[in-house]
Backbone bond lengths (Angstrom), bond angles and torsions (degrees), N, CA, C in turn:
res aa  C-N    CA-C-N  psi(-1)  N-CA   C-N-CA  omega(-1)  CA-C   N-CA-C  phi
1 M - - - 1.417 - - 1.516 108.11 -
2 K 1.304 116.07 134.93 1.499 120.94 179.88 1.507 110.41 -84.90
3 S 1.348 113.76 131.86 1.484 118.11 179.17 1.515 108.96 -100.05
4 L 1.302 114.10 161.85 1.489 121.30 178.76 1.529 108.15 -64.69
5 P 1.321 119.03 149.06 1.429 120.17 178.20 1.519 113.60 -65.05
6 E 1.264 116.54 146.35 1.467 121.07 174.54 1.530 108.25 -71.47
7 H 1.325 115.88 159.37 1.515 117.69 179.20 1.495 111.35 -55.40
8 H 1.285 120.75 -37.28 1.419 122.42 -175.00 1.510 112.30 -76.69
9 D 1.330 117.75 -8.88 1.463 122.72 174.74 1.521 112.25 -92.13
10 L 1.340 116.93 -4.26 1.417 121.94 -177.41 1.533 108.99 -90.29
11 E 1.362 114.02 143.55 1.431 121.42 172.68 1.541 107.20 -108.61
12 T 1.345 118.44 137.23 1.431 121.73 179.42 1.525 108.76 -124.98
13 L 1.298 116.47 121.16 1.442 121.92 177.98 1.518 114.51 -120.17
14 S 1.299 116.29 141.19 1.464 123.19 169.95 1.530 104.73 -95.94
15 V 1.349 117.38 129.62 1.464 123.93 -174.76 1.476 111.25 -126.89
16 L 1.317 117.73 136.28 1.443 123.70 172.45 1.525 108.25 -117.94
17 V 1.347 118.02 128.89 1.461 124.28 179.88 1.495 108.92 -114.00
18 E 1.309 117.71 127.98 1.484 123.36 -179.78 1.495 110.19 -113.34
19 G 1.327 116.63 156.26 1.443 124.18 178.15 1.494 112.17 124.05
20 R 1.276 118.51 -156.96 1.454 121.71 175.86 1.569 105.83 -85.70
21 V 1.290 114.79 85.93 1.488 121.76 -171.81 1.492 113.07 -123.98
22 Q 1.355 119.86 0.25 1.408 120.79 172.42 1.494 111.38 -113.00
23 G 1.357 114.91 146.18 1.503 117.13 -178.49 1.512 114.65 77.53
24 V 1.323 116.37 13.18 1.482 121.32 -178.48 1.524 111.77 -126.48
25 G 1.312 117.92 16.73 1.470 122.56 -179.88 1.490 114.27 75.86
26 F 1.325 118.09 20.08 1.452 123.75 -173.24 1.536 111.14 -62.66
27 R 1.306 114.66 -48.63 1.552 118.85 -178.23 1.502 111.82 -65.67
28 A 1.336 117.91 -43.18 1.466 118.60 179.99 1.532 110.80 -65.68
29 A 1.265 119.07 -38.72 1.453 125.62 176.80 1.522 110.58 -65.37
30 T 1.345 115.49 -39.15 1.474 119.94 177.47 1.493 109.99 -63.53
31 V 1.293 118.60 -42.69 1.464 123.62 -178.69 1.526 109.18 -61.76
32 R 1.357 117.86 -46.00 1.453 122.67 178.98 1.530 111.50 -58.94
33 Q 1.405 114.02 -45.65 1.456 118.85 -177.12 1.565 108.68 -65.57
34 A 1.314 117.10 -43.33 1.453 121.07 -179.99 1.518 111.88 -61.60
35 H 1.328 117.20 -38.14 1.480 120.88 177.50 1.557 109.27 -63.48
36 Q 1.325 116.88 -44.87 1.461 121.68 179.77 1.535 110.01 -59.50
37 L 1.331 118.14 -34.87 1.454 123.27 -178.41 1.499 112.19 -89.39
38 K 1.308 118.06 -3.12 1.452 125.30 178.07 1.578 110.36 62.15
39 L 1.355 112.27 45.34 1.499 118.76 179.72 1.499 108.92 -100.72
40 G 1.363 115.16 158.72 1.415 123.93 174.04 1.526 109.42 -111.15
41 G 1.314 116.95 165.70 1.436 121.16 176.23 1.492 111.28 129.18
42 W 1.358 115.12 -148.53 1.509 120.17 -174.15 1.472 109.72 -158.98
43 V 1.323 115.34 165.15 1.450 123.57 173.03 1.518 111.29 -141.72
44 R 1.335 118.08 143.65 1.464 121.60 -178.89 1.534 109.71 -154.08
45 N 1.329 113.00 157.17 1.447 120.77 172.48 1.494 110.77 -78.62
46 L 1.301 119.33 148.28 1.465 125.57 172.49 1.511 108.85 -107.41
47 P 1.271 116.24 151.87 1.520 120.16 -179.70 1.503 113.19 -59.05
48 D 1.371 119.52 -25.00 1.480 121.16 -174.73 1.506 110.92 -88.81
49 G 1.380 120.46 7.44 1.443 123.35 177.01 1.497 114.52 98.40
50 R 1.261 117.80 -10.87 1.480 120.27 176.77 1.488 112.08 -84.26
51 V 1.320 118.14 164.90 1.475 124.25 173.92 1.574 106.20 -113.16
52 E 1.321 113.94 136.21 1.461 120.97 177.47 1.510 110.38 -112.91
53 A 1.299 117.46 143.53 1.472 119.35 179.23 1.529 107.17 -142.39
54 L 1.319 112.85 151.38 1.453 119.55 168.94 1.529 104.64 -119.74
55 I 1.324 116.45 121.93 1.441 120.14 -173.51 1.520 107.49 -120.51
56 Q 1.399 116.69 130.41 1.457 121.40 -179.29 1.466 108.59 -134.51
57 G 1.328 114.79 134.54 1.454 119.94 177.67 1.528 110.72 169.03
58 E 1.320 113.99 -171.34 1.482 118.62 178.51 1.532 107.77 -64.69
59 R 1.348 117.72 148.20 1.422 123.70 -171.94 1.567 114.57 -54.84
60 T 1.367 113.62 -40.93 1.463 116.00 -178.85 1.547 111.38 -69.80
61 A 1.266 119.37 -35.24 1.470 122.39 177.08 1.555 109.32 -69.86
62 V 1.330 118.68 -40.90 1.433 121.77 175.14 1.550 111.99 -60.35
63 D 1.278 115.54 -42.83 1.535 119.30 177.40 1.517 110.90 -63.78
64 R 1.330 117.21 -37.59 1.474 118.90 176.87 1.456 111.16 -67.79
65 M 1.288 118.65 -37.06 1.472 121.67 178.86 1.537 109.88 -65.84
66 L 1.365 117.16 -43.16 1.448 120.59 177.87 1.542 110.99 -57.68
67 S 1.324 116.26 -40.89 1.445 123.22 -179.41 1.531 111.21 -63.75
68 W 1.378 114.01 -41.76 1.437 121.25 175.94 1.549 111.48 -62.77
69 L 1.347 115.43 -40.14 1.504 118.04 -175.84 1.522 111.76 -68.24
70 L 1.288 118.55 -22.54 1.470 123.04 175.52 1.477 112.23 -61.79
71 Q 1.351 118.74 -25.25 1.442 123.85 177.59 1.537 112.25 -107.06
72 G 1.352 112.26 -49.90 1.476 117.09 -176.82 1.524 111.33 75.72
73 P 1.352 116.10 -169.59 1.472 119.43 177.98 1.564 110.36 -70.13
74 P 1.306 116.27 166.83 1.488 119.75 -174.26 1.545 114.63 -52.56
75 A 1.336 118.99 -41.35 1.508 123.53 -171.32 1.577 108.39 -78.65
76 A 1.311 118.48 -12.85 1.507 119.30 -177.08 1.478 110.14 -80.93
77 R 1.335 116.83 154.72 1.431 125.80 174.02 1.503 107.32 -129.11
78 V 1.322 116.49 89.57 1.472 122.26 -177.41 1.527 109.61 -81.48
79 T 1.339 113.34 124.16 1.482 120.85 179.06 1.533 113.75 -104.74
80 G 1.360 116.11 -12.96 1.454 118.40 178.57 1.508 110.03 -172.75
81 V 1.396 114.04 145.64 1.441 122.40 176.60 1.521 106.89 -135.01
82 S 1.284 117.36 121.57 1.443 121.25 176.78 1.549 108.03 -121.35
83 H 1.343 114.84 147.84 1.506 118.12 -179.03 1.544 109.73 -147.20
84 T 1.357 112.00 150.52 1.435 119.54 175.43 1.478 106.23 -135.78
85 E 1.381 115.41 143.53 1.416 120.33 174.02 1.526 110.46 -67.80
86 T 1.345 116.56 135.18 1.424 119.96 -176.76 1.550 110.67 -124.02
87 P 1.286 117.66 94.22 1.470 115.84 -178.45 1.548 109.41 -66.19
88 T 1.396 113.10 136.91 1.411 118.03 178.65 1.563 109.02 -152.66
89 D 1.286 114.38 151.88 1.486 119.02 174.24 1.476 112.19 -89.76
90 R 1.341 114.68 -7.76 1.468 118.57 -178.76 1.524 110.95 -76.86
91 H 1.302 118.31 139.31 1.428 121.58 175.32 1.573 106.43 -113.09
92 Y 1.328 113.79 120.24 1.469 120.84 178.15 1.501 111.79 -86.02
93 E 1.313 117.97 114.76 1.492 120.33 -179.50 1.495 110.85 -77.12
94 R 1.325 119.05 -27.47 1.468 124.22 -173.39 1.546 109.94 -131.91
95 F 1.371 112.66 165.60 1.443 116.79 171.73 1.497 106.04 -119.13
96 E 1.355 115.94 130.50 1.437 117.91 -175.37 1.521 110.80 -143.64
97 Q 1.319 111.73 162.09 1.480 122.18 173.62 1.482 109.16 -85.86
98 I 1.293 120.27 128.12 1.483 123.70 179.40 1.497 109.64 -122.16
């Protein structure tokens, strides 16, 4: 039986997505994708037109999410994705739009 990852097995990244990423269903699609990958964290719009996300989960799932964010949903036009590792003691049980 597979157990849940320990906190120290989790990778947490802060991600900024640039391009035409607001008003195109980007956040809702990000939530759906994160749920499929069993990731925790959140996604939100920023006032400057970018989308910010905090992604937490097993490294392979986080990598798959980063790859997905490079494209986003069909109506989006992603021009850049940057991320930084964000050490935290917090464990996100869910992924949600904030």
